[in-house]
MARBA-3410 file (N, C-alpha, C, O; in Angstrom, 1 decimal):
141
12.2,-4.4,-7.3,11.6,-3.9,-6.1,10.9,-2.6,-6.4,11.4,-1.8,-7.2 ~ 9.8,-2.3,-5.8,9.2,-1.0,-6.0,7.7,-1.1,-5.5,7.3,-1.9,-4.8 ~ 7.0,-0.1,-6.1,5.6,0.0,-5.7,4.7,-0.9,-6.4,4.9,-1.3,-7.6 ~ 3.6,-1.4,-5.7,2.6,-2.3,-6.3,1.3,-1.7,-6.1,1.0,-1.2,-5.0 ~ 0.4,-1.7,-7.1,-1.0,-1.3,-6.9,-1.9,-2.5,-7.0,-1.6,-3.3,-7.9
-2.8,-2.7,-6.1,-3.7,-3.8,-6.2,-5.2,-3.3,-6.3,-5.5,-2.2,-5.9 ~ -6.0,-4.2,-7.0,-7.4,-3.8,-7.3,-8.3,-4.9,-6.8,-8.1,-6.1,-7.1 ~ -9.4,-4.5,-6.1,-10.5,-5.3,-5.8,-11.6,-4.9,-6.8,-12.3,-4.0,-6.6 ~ -11.7,-5.7,-7.9,-12.6,-5.3,-9.0,-14.0,-5.6,-8.6,-14.3,-6.6,-8.1 ~ -14.9,-4.6,-8.9,-16.3,-4.8,-8.8,-17.0,-4.0,-9.9,-16.4,-3.2,-10.5
-18.2,-4.4,-10.2,-18.9,-3.8,-11.3,-19.3,-2.3,-11.0,-19.5,-1.5,-11.9 ~ -19.5,-2.0,-9.7,-19.8,-0.7,-9.3,-18.7,0.1,-8.7,-18.6,1.3,-8.9 ~ -17.8,-0.6,-8.0,-16.6,0.1,-7.4,-15.4,-0.8,-7.6,-15.5,-2.0,-7.7 ~ -14.3,-0.1,-7.6,-13.0,-0.8,-7.6,-12.1,-0.3,-6.4,-11.8,0.9,-6.3 ~ -11.8,-1.2,-5.5,-11.0,-0.8,-4.4,-9.5,-0.8,-4.8,-9.1,-1.7,-5.6
-8.7,0.1,-4.3,-7.3,0.2,-4.7,-6.5,0.2,-3.4,-6.8,0.9,-2.4 ~ -5.4,-0.5,-3.4,-4.4,-0.5,-2.3,-3.0,-0.4,-2.9,-2.8,-0.6,-4.1 ~ -2.1,0.1,-2.1,-0.7,0.2,-2.5,0.2,-0.4,-1.5,-0.1,-0.6,-0.3 ~ 1.4,-0.8,-2.0,2.4,-1.3,-1.1,3.8,-1.3,-1.8,3.9,-1.1,-3.0 ~ 4.8,-1.6,-1.0,6.2,-1.6,-1.5,6.7,-3.1,-1.4,6.5,-3.7,-0.3
7.3,-3.6,-2.4,7.8,-4.9,-2.4,8.9,-5.1,-1.3,8.9,-6.2,-0.7 ~ 9.7,-4.1,-1.0,10.7,-4.2,0.0,10.1,-4.4,1.4,10.7,-5.2,2.1 ~ 9.0,-3.8,1.7,8.4,-3.9,3.0,7.4,-5.0,3.0,7.1,-5.5,4.1 ~ 6.8,-5.4,1.9,5.8,-6.4,1.8,4.6,-6.1,2.7,4.1,-6.9,3.4 ~ 4.2,-4.8,2.7,3.1,-4.3,3.5,2.2,-3.5,2.7,2.6,-2.6,2.0
0.9,-3.9,2.8,-0.1,-3.2,1.9,-0.9,-2.2,2.8,-1.1,-2.4,4.0 ~ -1.4,-1.2,2.1,-2.2,-0.1,2.7,-3.4,0.2,1.8,-3.2,0.4,0.6 ~ -4.6,0.4,2.3,-5.7,0.8,1.5,-5.4,2.2,0.9,-4.8,3.1,1.6 ~ -5.8,2.5,-0.3,-5.6,3.7,-0.9,-6.9,4.5,-1.2,-7.0,5.6,-0.7 ~ -7.7,3.9,-2.0,-8.9,4.7,-2.4,-9.9,3.7,-3.0,-9.6,2.5,-3.2
-11.1,4.2,-3.3,-12.1,3.4,-4.0,-12.6,4.3,-5.2,-12.9,5.4,-5.1 ~ -12.5,3.6,-6.4,-12.9,4.3,-7.6,-14.4,4.0,-7.8,-14.9,2.9,-8.0 ~ -15.2,5.1,-7.9,-16.6,5.1,-8.2,-16.8,5.7,-9.6,-16.8,7.0,-9.7 ~ -16.9,4.9,-10.6,-17.1,5.5,-11.9,-18.1,4.6,-12.7,-18.0,3.4,-12.6 ~ -18.9,5.2,-13.4,-19.9,4.5,-14.2,-19.4,3.8,-15.4,-19.7,2.7,-15.7
-18.6,4.6,-16.2,-18.1,4.0,-17.5,-16.7,3.5,-17.3,-15.9,3.9,-16.5 ~ -16.3,2.5,-18.2,-15.0,2.0,-18.3,-14.0,3.1,-18.5,-12.9,3.1,-18.0 ~ -14.3,4.0,-19.4,-13.4,5.1,-19.7,-13.1,5.9,-18.5,-11.9,6.2,-18.2 ~ -14.1,6.2,-17.7,-13.8,7.0,-16.4,-13.0,6.1,-15.4,-12.2,6.7,-14.7 ~ -13.3,4.9,-15.4,-12.6,4.0,-14.4,-11.1,3.9,-14.8,-10.2,4.1,-14.0
-10.8,3.7,-16.1,-9.4,3.6,-16.5,-8.7,5.0,-16.5,-7.5,5.0,-16.3 ~ -9.5,6.1,-16.6,-8.9,7.4,-16.5,-8.4,7.6,-15.0,-7.3,8.1,-14.8 ~ -9.3,7.2,-14.1,-8.9,7.3,-12.7,-7.7,6.4,-12.3,-6.8,6.8,-11.6 ~ -7.7,5.2,-12.9,-6.6,4.3,-12.7,-5.3,4.8,-13.3,-4.2,4.8,-12.7 ~ -5.4,5.5,-14.4,-4.3,6.1,-15.1,-3.7,7.2,-14.2,-2.5,7.3,-14.2
-4.5,8.0,-13.6,-4.0,9.0,-12.7,-3.2,8.4,-11.5,-2.2,8.9,-11.1 ~ -3.8,7.3,-10.9,-3.1,6.6,-9.8,-1.8,6.0,-10.3,-0.8,6.1,-9.6 ~ -1.7,5.5,-11.5,-0.5,4.9,-12.0,0.5,6.0,-12.2,1.7,5.8,-11.9 ~ 0.1,7.1,-12.8,1.0,8.3,-13.0,1.6,8.8,-11.6,2.7,9.1,-11.5 ~ 0.7,8.8,-10.6,1.1,9.3,-9.3,2.0,8.3,-8.6,3.1,8.7,-8.0
1.7,7.0,-8.6,2.4,6.1,-7.8,3.5,5.3,-8.5,4.4,4.7,-7.9 ~ 3.5,5.4,-9.8,4.6,4.8,-10.7,4.8,3.3,-10.2,6.0,2.9,-9.9 ~ 3.8,2.5,-10.2,4.0,1.1,-9.8,4.8,0.3,-10.8,4.8,0.6,-12.0 ~ 5.5,-0.7,-10.3,6.2,-1.7,-11.2,5.4,-2.9,-11.5,5.7,-3.7,-12.4 ~ 4.3,-3.1,-10.7,3.5,-4.3,-10.8,2.1,-3.9,-10.4,1.8,-3.1,-9.5
1.1,-4.6,-11.0,-0.3,-4.5,-10.7,-0.8,-5.9,-10.2,-0.3,-6.9,-10.8 ~ -1.7,-5.9,-9.3,-2.3,-7.1,-8.8,-3.8,-7.0,-8.8,-4.3,-6.0,-8.3 ~ -4.5,-8.0,-9.3,-5.9,-8.0,-9.3,-6.4,-9.2,-8.5,-5.9,-10.3,-8.6 ~ -7.4,-8.9,-7.6,-8.0,-10.0,-6.8,-8.8,-10.9,-7.8,-9.6,-10.4,-8.6 ~ -8.6,-12.2,-7.6,-9.3,-13.2,-8.5,-10.4,-13.9,-7.6,-10.1,-14.7,-6.8
-11.7,-13.5,-7.9,-12.8,-14.1,-7.1,-13.1,-15.5,-7.7,-13.2,-15.7,-8.9 ~ -13.3,-16.4,-6.8,-13.8,-17.7,-7.1,-14.7,-18.2,-6.1,-14.9,-17.6,-5.0 ~ -15.4,-19.3,-6.3,-16.2,-20.0,-5.3,-15.3,-20.4,-4.2,-14.1,-20.5,-4.4 ~ -15.9,-20.8,-3.1,-15.1,-21.2,-1.9,-14.2,-22.4,-2.3,-13.1,-22.6,-1.7 ~ -14.6,-23.3,-3.2,-13.8,-24.4,-3.6,-12.8,-24.1,-4.7,-12.1,-25.0,-5.2
-12.7,-22.8,-5.1,-11.8,-22.4,-6.1,-12.2,-22.5,-7.5,-11.5,-22.1,-8.4 ~ -13.5,-22.9,-7.7,-14.0,-23.0,-9.1,-14.4,-21.5,-9.5,-14.9,-20.8,-8.7 ~ -14.2,-21.2,-10.8,-14.5,-19.9,-11.3,-16.0,-19.7,-11.4,-16.8,-20.6,-11.5 ~ -16.4,-18.4,-11.5,-17.8,-18.0,-11.7,-17.8,-16.7,-12.6,-16.7,-16.3,-13.1 ~ -18.9,-16.0,-12.8,-19.0,-14.9,-13.6,-18.0,-13.8,-13.2,-17.4,-13.1,-14.1
-17.9,-13.5,-12.0,-17.0,-12.4,-11.5,-15.5,-12.8,-11.8,-14.7,-11.9,-12.0 ~ -15.2,-14.1,-11.8,-13.8,-14.5,-12.2,-13.5,-14.1,-13.6,-12.5,-13.5,-13.9 ~ -14.5,-14.3,-14.5,-14.3,-13.9,-15.9,-14.2,-12.4,-16.0,-13.3,-11.9,-16.7 ~ -15.0,-11.6,-15.3,-14.9,-10.1,-15.4,-13.6,-9.6,-14.8,-13.1,-8.7,-15.3 ~ -13.2,-10.2,-13.7,-11.9,-9.7,-13.1,-10.7,-10.0,-14.0,-9.8,-9.3,-14.1
-10.8,-11.2,-14.7,-9.7,-11.6,-15.6,-9.7,-10.6,-16.8,-8.7,-10.2,-17.3 ~ -10.9,-10.3,-17.3,-11.0,-9.3,-18.4,-10.5,-7.9,-18.0,-9.8,-7.3,-18.8 ~ -10.8,-7.5,-16.8,-10.3,-6.3,-16.2,-8.7,-6.3,-16.2,-8.1,-5.3,-16.6 ~ -8.2,-7.4,-15.7,-6.7,-7.5,-15.6,-6.1,-7.4,-17.0,-5.0,-6.8,-17.2 ~ -6.7,-8.1,-18.0,-6.2,-8.0,-19.4,-6.2,-6.6,-19.9,-5.2,-6.2,-20.6
-7.2,-5.9,-19.6,-7.3,-4.4,-20.0,-6.2,-3.6,-19.3,-5.6,-2.8,-20.0 ~ -6.0,-3.9,-18.0,-4.9,-3.1,-17.3,-3.6,-3.3,-18.0,-2.8,-2.4,-18.3 ~ -3.3,-4.6,-18.3,-2.0,-5.0,-18.9,-1.8,-4.3,-20.3,-0.8,-3.7,-20.5 ~ -2.9,-4.3,-21.1,-2.8,-3.7,-22.4,-2.7,-2.2,-22.4,-1.9,-1.6,-23.1 ~ -3.5,-1.6,-21.5,-3.6,-0.2,-21.5,-2.3,0.5,-20.8,-1.9,1.5,-21.3
-1.8,-0.1,-19.8,-0.7,0.5,-19.0,0.6,-0.2,-19.2,1.6,0.3,-18.7 ~ 0.7,-1.3,-20.0,1.9,-2.0,-20.3,2.7,-2.3,-19.0,3.9,-2.1,-18.9 ~ 2.0,-2.8,-18.0,2.7,-3.2,-16.7,2.3,-4.7,-16.5,1.3,-5.2,-16.9 ~ 3.2,-5.4,-15.8,2.9,-6.8,-15.4,1.7,-6.8,-14.5,1.6,-6.0,-13.6 ~ 0.8,-7.8,-14.7,-0.4,-7.9,-13.9,-0.4,-9.4,-13.3,-0.3,-10.3,-14.1
-0.5,-9.5,-12.0,-0.6,-10.8,-11.4,-2.0,-10.9,-10.7,-2.7,-9.9,-10.5 ~ -2.4,-12.1,-10.4,-3.6,-12.4,-9.6,-3.3,-12.8,-8.2,-2.3,-13.4,-8.0 ~ -4.2,-12.5,-7.3,-4.2,-13.0,-6.0,-5.5,-13.5,-5.6,-6.6,-12.9,-5.9 ~ -5.5,-14.6,-4.9,-6.8,-15.2,-4.4,-7.5,-14.2,-3.5,-7.0,-13.7,-2.6 ~ -8.8,-14.0,-3.8,-9.5,-13.0,-3.0,-10.7,-13.6,-2.3,-11.5,-12.9,-1.8
-10.7,-14.9,-2.2,-11.8,-15.6,-1.5,-11.8,-15.0,0.0,-10.8,-15.0,0.7 ~ -13.0,-14.6,0.4,-13.3,-14.1,1.7,-12.7,-12.8,2.1,-12.8,-12.4,3.2 ~ -12.0,-12.1,1.1,-11.4,-10.8,1.5,-12.5,-9.8,1.9,-12.2,-9.0,2.8 ~ -13.6,-9.7,1.2,-14.6,-8.7,1.6,-15.2,-9.0,2.9,-15.4,-8.0,3.7 ~ -15.4,-10.3,3.3,-15.9,-10.6,4.6,-14.8,-10.2,5.7,-15.1,-9.7,6.7
-13.5,-10.5,5.4,-12.5,-10.2,6.3,-12.3,-8.6,6.4,-12.2,-8.2,7.6 ~ -12.5,-7.9,5.3,-12.4,-6.4,5.4,-13.5,-5.9,6.2,-13.3,-5.0,7.0 ~ -14.7,-6.4,6.0,-15.9,-6.0,6.8,-15.6,-6.2,8.3,-15.9,-5.3,9.1 ~ -15.1,-7.4,8.6,-14.8,-7.7,10.0,-13.8,-6.8,10.6,-14.0,-6.3,11.8 ~ -12.7,-6.5,9.9,-11.7,-5.6,10.4,-12.2,-4.2,10.6,-11.9,-3.5,11.6
-13.1,-3.7,9.7,-13.6,-2.4,9.9,-14.6,-2.3,11.0,-14.6,-1.3,11.8 ~ -15.3,-3.4,11.2,-16.2,-3.4,12.4,-15.4,-3.4,13.7,-15.8,-2.8,14.7 ~ -14.3,-4.0,13.7,-13.4,-4.0,14.9,-12.9,-2.6,15.3,-12.6,-2.4,16.4 ~ -12.9,-1.7,14.3,-12.4,-0.4,14.6,-13.5,0.5,15.1,-13.4,1.7,15.5 ~ -14.7,-0.1,15.3,-15.8,0.6,15.9,-16.7,1.3,14.8,-17.7,2.0,15.2
-16.5,1.1,13.6,-17.3,1.7,12.5,-18.5,0.9,12.3,-18.5,-0.3,12.3 ~ -19.7,1.6,12.1,-20.9,0.8,11.8,-20.8,0.5,10.3,-20.0,1.1,9.5 ~ -21.8,-0.3,9.8,-21.8,-0.8,8.4,-21.8,0.4,7.5,-21.2,0.4,6.4 ~ -22.7,1.4,7.8,-22.8,2.5,6.9,-21.5,3.4,6.8,-21.1,3.8,5.7 ~ -20.9,3.6,7.9,-19.6,4.4,7.9,-18.5,3.6,7.3,-17.6,4.2,6.7
-18.5,2.3,7.4,-17.4,1.5,6.9,-17.5,1.2,5.4,-16.5,0.9,4.7 ~ -18.7,1.3,4.8,-18.9,0.9,3.4,-18.0,1.6,2.4,-17.5,0.9,1.5 ~ -17.8,2.9,2.5,-16.9,3.6,1.6,-15.4,3.0,1.6,-14.7,3.1,0.7 ~ -15.0,2.5,2.8,-13.7,2.0,2.9,-13.5,0.5,2.6,-12.4,0.0,2.4 ~ -14.6,-0.2,2.5,-14.6,-1.6,2.4,-13.8,-2.1,1.2,-13.0,-3.1,1.4
-14.0,-1.6,0.1,-13.4,-2.1,-1.1,-11.9,-1.8,-1.1,-11.1,-2.6,-1.6 ~ -11.5,-0.6,-0.5,-10.0,-0.3,-0.4,-9.4,-1.3,0.6,-8.2,-1.7,0.4 ~ -10.0,-1.6,1.7,-9.5,-2.6,2.7,-9.4,-4.0,2.0,-8.5,-4.7,2.3 ~ -10.4,-4.3,1.2,-10.4,-5.6,0.5,-9.2,-5.7,-0.4,-8.5,-6.7,-0.5 ~ -8.9,-4.5,-1.1,-7.7,-4.5,-2.0,-6.5,-4.6,-1.2,-5.5,-5.2,-1.7
-6.4,-4.0,0.0,-5.3,-4.2,0.9,-5.0,-5.6,1.2,-3.9,-6.1,1.2 ~ -6.1,-6.4,1.5,-6.0,-7.8,1.9,-5.5,-8.6,0.7,-4.8,-9.6,0.8 ~ -6.0,-8.2,-0.5,-5.6,-8.9,-1.7,-4.1,-8.7,-1.9,-3.4,-9.7,-2.2 ~ -3.6,-7.5,-1.8,-2.2,-7.2,-1.9,-1.4,-7.9,-0.9,-0.3,-8.4,-1.2 ~ -1.9,-7.9,0.4,-1.1,-8.6,1.4,-1.0,-10.1,1.1,0.0,-10.7,1.3
-2.1,-10.7,0.6,-2.1,-12.1,0.2,-1.0,-12.3,-0.9,-0.3,-13.3,-0.9 ~ -1.0,-11.4,-1.9,0.0,-11.5,-3.0,1.4,-11.4,-2.4,2.3,-12.2,-2.8 ~ 1.7,-10.4,-1.5,3.0,-10.3,-0.9,3.4,-11.6,-0.2,4.6,-12.0,-0.4 ~ 2.5,-12.2,0.5,2.8,-13.3,1.3,3.0,-14.6,0.5,3.7,-15.5,0.9 ~ 2.5,-14.6,-0.7,2.6,-15.8,-1.6,3.6,-15.5,-2.7,3.9,-16.4,-3.5
4.2,-14.3,-2.8,5.0,-13.9,-3.9,6.5,-14.1,-3.5,6.9,-14.0,-2.4 ~ 7.3,-14.5,-4.5,8.7,-14.6,-4.3,9.4,-13.2,-3.9,10.6,-13.2,-3.5 ~ 8.7,-12.1,-4.1,9.2,-10.8,-3.8,9.2,-10.5,-2.3,9.9,-9.6,-1.8 ~ 8.5,-11.3,-1.5,8.4,-11.1,-0.1,9.8,-11.3,0.6,10.5,-12.3,0.2 ~ 10.2,-10.4,1.5,11.4,-10.6,2.2,11.5,-11.9,3.0,10.4,-12.3,3.6
12.6,-12.5,3.0,12.7,-13.8,3.8,13.2,-13.5,5.2,13.3,-14.4,6.0
END
């Protein structure tokens, strides 16, 4: 049991969420805006040092029917790099429709699209982590 960090991987931004396995509840944390992989992984390293997670989760994008596409490959590569660099277990969670769901949830709070955009990837990461909690054996019964 412990802290989990989840990532909504994108080529321009990476949304990050956190949660505790005991509570099985996810919360948006931040969005990493970094041009280079070195800068991205440096930012992730700071979050890992601060939050001391026991587990990392990466959203796995696929087509609606579950077949992989280019972003599936990139997210998988990102997960492999996380595992090698930080020596932590990395799991995947289905992220189909999480960005649309995140957008809808932010709209419900009264934020317009421009105001919501900076939060969108972190909320998508939250939904990815919540999906993982709900499908994981770590979830409380």
